[in-house]
C-alpha positions as a Python dict, from the first residue, in 0.01 Angstrom:
ca = {
    (1, 'M'): (0, 0, 0),
    (2, 'V'): (-86, -16, -368),
    (3, 'P'): (214, 54, -605),
    (4, 'S'): (182, 361, -822),
    (5, 'P'): (141, 330, -1199),
    (6, 'T'): (492, 468, -1240),
    (7, 'L'): (644, 218, -1005),
    (8, 'K'): (474, -64, -1192),
    (9, 'L'): (604, 61, -1521),
    (10, 'F'): (954, 112, -1392),
    (11, 'T'): (962, -226, -1227),
    (12, 'A'): (854, -379, -1551),
    (13, 'I'): (1132, -193, -1731),
    (14, 'H'): (1399, -335, -1507),
    (15, 'R'): (1258, -688, -1515),
    (16, 'L'): (1270, -682, -1896),
    (17, 'N'): (1614, -508, -1890),
    (18, 'F'): (1500, -209, -2097),
    (19, 'M'): (1619, 143, -2023),
    (20, 'S'): (1312, 344, -2111),
    (21, 'I'): (945, 318, -2175),
    (22, 'S'): (721, 581, -2337),
    (23, 'T'): (359, 686, -2315),
    (24, 'E'): (232, 991, -2514),
    (25, 'G'): (556, 1199, -2509),
    (26, 'V'): (645, 1084, -2149),
    (27, 'K'): (941, 844, -2107),
    (28, 'F'): (1059, 684, -1789),
    (29, 'I'): (1437, 641, -1790),
    (30, 'S'): (1694, 523, -1536),
    (31, 'S'): (1921, 778, -1371),
    (32, 'R'): (2292, 712, -1315),
    (33, 'K'): (2209, 580, -973),
    (34, 'G'): (1923, 361, -1097),
    (35, 'N'): (1639, 583, -992),
    (36, 'C'): (1329, 647, -1203),
    (37, 'L'): (1324, 973, -1393),
    (38, 'L'): (1050, 1116, -1603),
    (39, 'L'): (1166, 1261, -1937),
    (40, 'Y'): (931, 1508, -2084),
    (41, 'K'): (993, 1768, -2350),
    (42, 'S'): (1384, 1712, -2309),
    (43, 'F'): (1383, 1777, -1934),
    (44, 'T'): (1401, 1527, -1648),
    (45, 'Y'): (1195, 1513, -1337),
    (46, 'N'): (1204, 1329, -1000),
    (47, 'K'): (889, 1204, -839),
    (48, 'Q'): (793, 1412, -538),
    (49, 'S'): (456, 1280, -426),
    (50, 'T'): (161, 1057, -517),
    (51, 'N'): (-209, 1098, -453),
    (52, 'K'): (-530, 930, -571),
    (53, 'N'): (-518, 1125, -901),
    (54, 'G'): (-156, 1069, -998),
    (55, 'E'): (200, 1183, -923),
    (56, 'K'): (373, 1523, -885),
    (57, 'W'): (717, 1549, -1043),
    (58, 'Y'): (976, 1825, -979),
    (59, 'C'): (1264, 1911, -1216),
    (60, 'S'): (1562, 1699, -1138),
    (61, 'S'): (1773, 2022, -1124),
    (62, 'R'): (1548, 2160, -846),
    (63, 'R'): (1822, 2170, -586),
    (64, 'S'): (2135, 2212, -796),
    (65, 'R'): (1999, 2493, -1022),
    (66, 'N'): (1708, 2617, -807),
    (67, 'C'): (1468, 2528, -1087),
    (68, 'T'): (1098, 2547, -996),
    (69, 'A'): (958, 2354, -1295),
    (70, 'Q'): (710, 2085, -1207),
    (71, 'T'): (449, 1866, -1371),
    (72, 'F'): (165, 1630, -1270),
    (73, 'L'): (129, 1285, -1425),
    (74, 'A'): (-227, 1160, -1409),
    (75, 'N'): (-313, 802, -1350),
    (76, 'D'): (-418, 770, -1712),
    (77, 'G'): (-61, 872, -1828),
    (78, 'S'): (-151, 1224, -1932),
    (79, 'I'): (50, 1529, -1822),
    (80, 'T'): (-164, 1799, -1657),
    (81, 'D'): (-105, 2097, -1430),
    (82, 'T'): (229, 2173, -1576),
    (83, 'Q'): (464, 2451, -1495),
    (84, 'I'): (756, 2387, -1729),
    (85, 'V'): (957, 2706, -1727),
    (86, 'H'): (1305, 2598, -1638),
    (87, 'S'): (1595, 2808, -1508),
    (88, 'H'): (1843, 2614, -1717),
    (89, 'P'): (1884, 2437, -2058),
    (90, 'P'): (1775, 2072, -2087),
    (91, 'P'): (2031, 1808, -2021),
    (92, 'E'): (2192, 1628, -2314),
    (93, 'F'): (2148, 1258, -2365),
    (94, 'Y'): (2305, 990, -2590),
    (95, 'V'): (2071, 702, -2678),
    (96, 'D'): (2282, 385, -2699),
    (97, 'K'): (2222, 95, -2940),
    (98, 'H'): (1994, -74, -2679),
    (99, 'G'): (1770, 233, -2644),
    (100, 'G'): (1923, 331, -2304),
    (101, 'Y'): (1976, 700, -2216),
    (102, 'V'): (2319, 822, -2112),
    (103, 'R'): (2338, 1171, -1976),
    (104, 'L'): (2614, 1375, -2131),
    (105, 'S'): (2568, 1700, -1937),
}
């Protein structure tokens, strides 16, 4: 199995001990539990599935707030096929002195 582009980027982040990486308005950050989250337009997303064209991401509040927002991250790093109407306000983050994201809400 070939690792996805996101997994490669996230693995590189952890190896270099960085907390986020950005490509064209998209950031990959670490959750409280150490999982990879996609940060796009102030909202966070969990990876749902991968196919030959890229990855589908659902709002990280999908279960807790019944949010149906989702986005597709193409292999070239672009965001396509986006439904970004959320049922809640975006989470608040504090960026520490090392560039790490700490969720406040």
